[in-house]
N, C-alpha and C positions, 0 to 999 in steps of 0.2 A: 656633126659640131654644132654645138648652141652657137650662137651669133647675135651680137648686140652691136649696134649702130649707137655711136654719140651724137647729141643733138644737144643746142641750146634752147631754152625756152621760146625766145623769139622766133625759132625756127616754127613753131607750132601755135602758139598765141595768134589770133587773127588772121589765121590761115586754115578754115576748115577742110581743107583736103588733106593736110601736111601728116595728120597721123596715121591715117589710112593708107599714103602715099608711102611711107616709112614702114607699115606691116609688110606691105608688098612686094619690099625687096625679098621677103624671105627669114627677116632677122627673129629672133624670139624676145629679144629685149632691144628696151632703150636705154642707153647709158646718159642720164640726163643731167647738166650741169644746173647745180644750188649753189656752188659757189664758185667765183672765176675773176681770171685778172683781168687787167684792162684788154682792149682788143677793138678789131676794127673789121667786121665780118661780111661777105657779099651773103644774101640770102637772094638766089636767081628764081626763086619761083614765088615769092612772097606776094601776095596780092596787093599788100599797101608799103612796101619799101622795098628797096635792092642793097640798100648799104646801113648796118647797123655799128655805130659806135658807141662801145661800152667805155666810158671815159676814165674810169678807176675800177680797181678790182672792188666787188661788191659780192652781196648774198642777194639771192633772187627769191626770198620770202622774208617776213616779218621776223627781225630776231625776238628772243624772249627776254624776260626778266633778269637774267643771270647777268647780263649786260652792265647793267644799273651802276654808276657809279664807277665806270671801269673807265681807264684812260686809252688802255688798247682794246678797241671793240669793232666789232665788224660794220662795215659801211653801207646802207641800203643801197639799193641802183637807181639809177635815175628813168628819163623816159624807157630806156631801150628795154628796160624788165621790171616795171613798178608793181608794188604790192606784191601778192603772192604770186608772181609770173610763174614760180616753178610748180606751185600747186596746182596751176589752170592747165600749164601744158602736160602734167603729171596723169591729170584725169584724164586730157585728152587722147594720152598714149593709149592708157590703160584700157578707154572705150575703145581701141580699135583692136585690144586681145594682146597688147603688148607689156611683158613684167617691165617695171622701171626702176631702174637703181640709180643712188644718186654718182654724182661726179663731182669733188669736191677738190680745190685747188688750195691749198696751202702756204707754204714758205714763197710763196711770188706774190708781192703785192708793195706797186710801187707808191701808190697813195701813203700807206703805212709810214714806208721809208722816208716819204718827203713831209710827213706831219708828224714824224716822231724818229728823227734820223739816228739819235741813238740805238735803236733798235736793229740799225742795218750793218752788212758785212763792210769790213771797213779793209782795203788790201794792204800789202807792203808800202805801198806809197803814199799810204794817207787818204785813196779815194774811196770815199764811200758808193756802196750799190744801192741805192735807195728802191731796188724791185726785188733785194735777197734778204728778207729777215736774218739776223743771226738766230740760228736754232739754241746757240747756247745760254743767250741772254733771259734771266728768269723770268721775267713777264712776257717776253716773248713764246715763252715754252709752253706756259700757263693760256695765254690765247689761243696758242694754235690748238692745242689738246682739247678745250672750251669749244672752239670752231667745229673742230672735226667730229665732235659728238653731236653738234646743232645741227652743222650742215647734213651729215651724213644721215640721220636718222629722222626722217621727215614722215608724215602720215601717210601709210598704205605701200611704204617700201621696204625691200627685203633684202638690199645688200647695199655697198658702196663702193667706191673706186677712190682711194686717195692718192692724189698728185702732189709730188712737190714736198711729199713728208721727209724732207731732210737738208741737207746742205744746197744752196742756191750759190752760181757763180756769176762769171760775166759772160757767160752763153745765153743771152736774152735780147731776142730783138727788142730795142728799145727807141719808141718813135721811128725817126729816120735812122736807123742805127748806120753809123761808119765805123765799124769795129775790124772790117775783113781785110784790111788791108796786110795784116802780118800773120799767117798761119799761125795760130797759137801751137797745135797738137795738144795730146794727153796731158803731156808734161807742164806746158806753159797753161792749160787750163789749171791745173791743178795748183801751180804757184800762184797766180791771179785769184783763184779764189780762197787761198788762207786768208783767215780773218784778225784783224790784229785790234778789235773793238776791247774795250776792257775787259770784260768778260773773258775773253779768248787770251787776251795777254798773260793773264792771271792761269788760266786754266795752261797753258804752254809754261809757265813757271812750275804747277805741279807734276809737271812730266819732265823737268830737269832743266828747261830751255830758259834763257833769256830771251824776250820779246823783242827786245832792241838788236839785239844781236843776230837773233832768226830775222827780223825784216832785213836787215842789212843783207844778211847772206841772199835772201829769196831775190831781191832788187839784183845783186851780183849773178847770181846764177840765172835772170831773166835776160840780161843786157845782150848773151850772141843771137835770142830771139828777135828781139829789137833790130840787129843788125842783119836780121836776115841768114844767119850760120848758125843759126842752131838745129841738133840732131834730137829726133825724137823716138825715144825706144817706149815710151809709158812710165809704166811706175821707175824702171829700173833707171831710168835718164833722170828723173827725180832724186833718186837715191846717190847718184854719181855727182848731181848737183851740190847736194845738201850735205851729204854723206848719210851713208845707212844709218847711223843713231838718230842723227835728227829727223830726218824722213818718217822713222819710224816713231818718233816721238808725236811729230806730227798729227800722225796718223791715227795715234792711238786716243788723242784727245778729241780728234773728230769724229772718229768711228763712236769714239763712246757717248758722245753727245747726241749723235742721230740713232743710235741703238735706246737709248732711254729716253728720247722723244716718243719714237717709234713704237714702243712698248707701251708708252704714257697715252697717248693719242688713239691707238688701238684698243686700249683698256676701256678710255672712256667711252670710245663709240659701243662698246660692247654691255657697260654698264647702262645706258641709255637706250638699248635696241632690245627688241624681244627677241625670245631664243631662236638660233638657227639664223640670224642675222649673219650674211656672209660679207665679210672685211677683206678686201684687195688692196693691195699697193703696186702702183705704177713704179718698175725697177729694172733696175741694170745689176747683172754679175759681178761688175767689177767696181769693188767698194770704193775708190776714191774717186771715181765719176760723182759729179752732184749736176743736179739738173731738174728736169720736171720727172725724168726716170731715175729716180735717186739710187745711188750706189749700194749695195745691200750684198752681206754674206747670205748665198741661198739658204743653207740649212740654217742658218739662226731667223732669217725672216720666215721660212716657212714653217717655222715653229710657234711663231707670233700670230702671223696672219691666213688666212683660208686660201691664200696665193696671190700671185701677182699678173699684173698687166705687163706684156715685153714688147718692146719696139722691135718689130721684122720686118719694116719698110723695105730697110737695105741688107736683108737677108736673115736666117731663123737661127743663126748661130747660138745667140744671147741666149734661146733655150733650154739649149744642152746641159749647162751648170745647175738650172733649176730642176730640172728633169730627173738629174741625180738624186735629188731629195725628194722629192715628189712622193705622197703618201696616196691612196687609192682614191681619198675624198679631194687632192688637192685640184683647186683651180689654176690652169697656166694656160694664159689667154694671149695669144700671138695677135699682136695689133697692128693692122695694115693700113696705112694712108690710101684711101680709093679716091681722092681727088687728084687727077691728072697736072690740073695746072700748083699741084705742091709738091708734086714729085711722087706722087703713086702710080701705078699700075692696075687698075682695076681689072684690063682685059687679061691679066695672069692670075688676077686671084684664086681660081681655081687650082690652080698649079700649086700658087705659093702656099694654099692653106694645106694642098697634100703632103709638101715638103715641112711645112709646121707640124703638122699630125707626127709624121715620123721622127720630128725630133723632140716629141712629146706633149704638143700643144693637146690643152682639152677643148679651148674655146676659141673663137675669134672676136675680135673687135675692128671694128673699120671707123675710121677716121677720114670722114664727118659726113653725115646724111643730110645736114643741111647747105653745106658749102659745096658740096658736089655738082657735076653739072648733070642734065637730062643724061647725056649718053653715057657718062660716069656711071649713075645710077642704072641705066640699063643694063650695063654691066657687069655690075654687082645682082642683080636679081637673074642673071643667065648663071653668073657662078652657081650662087646659092642653090638655085634650082639643080 
């Protein structure tokens, strides 16, 4: 199975041994961040630093002229990835014999929400989520499609992986996060992710729903959760709390907006890319889920993209719904965390990969070559060998 390791530009630039070290893991490819959200990252082997603080969402290359005069545009990185940090890292990785694909984070951008609050998701209580752009907002949709094309199609690259190309909700570690006091469950996460910005309020109206009444119903449905007395059976619980017709109408609005954005963004990437350019989405087969791995209908998304990257650290069950609809050339990449301190299990990677293959996986993704300890990387080398 082809394996690729996720990498940040700062893992490679300034470290003359990094590219060869990654290649020595036995991977064929590096999936290198070209546009990423804010983060604080450990760099356990870098000769110049141990901690990198990416203060805001940014692109790691010089943006082009398409953004001139536009209110919504990508932010250049600060000193954590200056200039064309992506290009320099990609050149080093290719020099070590690795294919390089781009890793593009889209609808996850705290600075965008802070500077342009009208672009953010607004929950039923009126709280804004600055990290979560509302993907129904027309200007946001145009921004995301253009960002996808620019950040995906970098010089010398043969493919991309698009993350967060859909709805984002509450589940985001934001600064010193203090949101784990109440277990939301699938149903609570969905209800807290429903957006009530002006665009979405109009959209609910098109589905026959009165936005104020819907917001009140959502708040009422969430009350048992705040008391710690809520049951959670996923979507059936949402239907029970809101009523099946209302729940279905909210889903119709959200699913429609996500699908059309995904179609538009993938088409924009293909229009900018050379023939044969591979486009994958980080995805979850439960359509109402939101977050970095966006909820999608497996049959539909595999008719739009060349494949998907599926989270498998907690088990490989999410692969099966995609495998049912895969073609011979579909890429079904099983994504495993290999950083022990982040819940990964590099010591069981060989067995995990075998289980993933049995579920239909054709490739592996390893998160994350720059964050892992020497011991974790040694376990990865052994597993891939």
